[in-house]
C-alpha positions as CSV (number, residue, x, y, z in Angstrom):
1,M,56.8,59.4,84.4
2,I,54.7,58.2,87.4
3,I,52.9,61.6,87.6
4,G,52.1,61.4,83.9
5,L,50.7,57.9,84.3
6,T,48.5,58.8,87.3
7,N,47.3,62.1,85.9
8,P,44.2,60.6,84.1
9,F,43.1,58.8,87.3
10,V,43.5,61.9,89.4
11,L,41.6,64.1,86.9
12,S,38.7,61.6,86.6
13,V,38.3,61.5,90.4
14,I,37.1,65.2,90.4
15,S,33.8,64.4,88.8
16,L,33.4,61.3,90.9
17,I,33.8,63.3,94.2
18,A,31.5,66.0,92.9
19,N,28.8,63.5,92.0
20,L,29.0,61.6,95.3
21,W,29.4,64.4,97.8
22,F,27.5,67.4,96.4
23,G,24.0,68.1,95.3
24,D,22.9,69.2,91.8
25,H,23.2,72.9,92.5
26,E,26.6,72.6,94.2
27,R,28.2,70.1,91.8
28,N,29.7,72.6,89.3
29,R,31.2,74.8,92.0
30,A,32.7,71.8,93.8
31,A,34.2,70.4,90.6
32,A,35.8,73.8,89.8
33,I,37.3,74.2,93.3
34,I,38.6,70.6,93.3
35,G,40.1,71.0,89.8
36,L,41.9,74.2,90.8
37,M,43.5,72.6,93.9
38,A,45.7,70.3,91.7
39,P,47.8,73.2,90.2
40,V,47.7,75.1,93.5
41,G,49.1,72.0,95.3
42,S,51.8,71.6,92.6
43,L,52.9,75.2,93.1
44,I,53.1,74.8,96.8
45,G,55.1,71.6,96.4
46,L,57.5,73.2,94.0
47,G,57.9,76.2,96.2
48,L,58.6,74.2,99.3
49,A,61.1,72.0,97.4
50,G,62.9,75.1,96.2
51,A,62.9,76.7,99.6
52,L,64.3,73.5,101.2
53,A,67.0,73.1,98.6
54,A,68.2,76.7,98.9
55,G,71.5,77.1,100.8
56,V,72.7,73.5,100.4
57,D,76.4,73.1,100.3
58,S,76.9,71.1,97.1
59,A,80.5,70.2,98.2
60,D,79.1,68.4,101.3
61,P,77.4,65.1,100.2
62,I,76.0,64.5,103.7
63,D,74.2,67.9,103.6
64,C,72.9,67.2,100.1
65,M,71.5,63.8,101.1
66,D,69.9,65.1,104.3
67,R,68.2,67.9,102.4
68,L,67.1,65.5,99.7
69,E,65.5,63.2,102.3
70,L,63.7,66.2,103.7
71,I,62.4,67.2,100.3
72,V,61.2,63.6,99.6
73,Y,59.4,63.4,102.9
74,V,57.6,66.7,102.4
């Protein structure tokens, strides 16, 4: 729910950054690269969470909590 609420703010920042930091000829390319980084970052985050959760002993609550804290911090 938090991600869904913050998504419009994150997507509107792309054009703001491109307008502030890049010139007229670089603006389109910068906005495209910045826009592509959001899904790439999500894929990396999902991949890391899956890799960190692999091999957890579900019968051991201490192991589950330790691994969950690691995933949250990453």
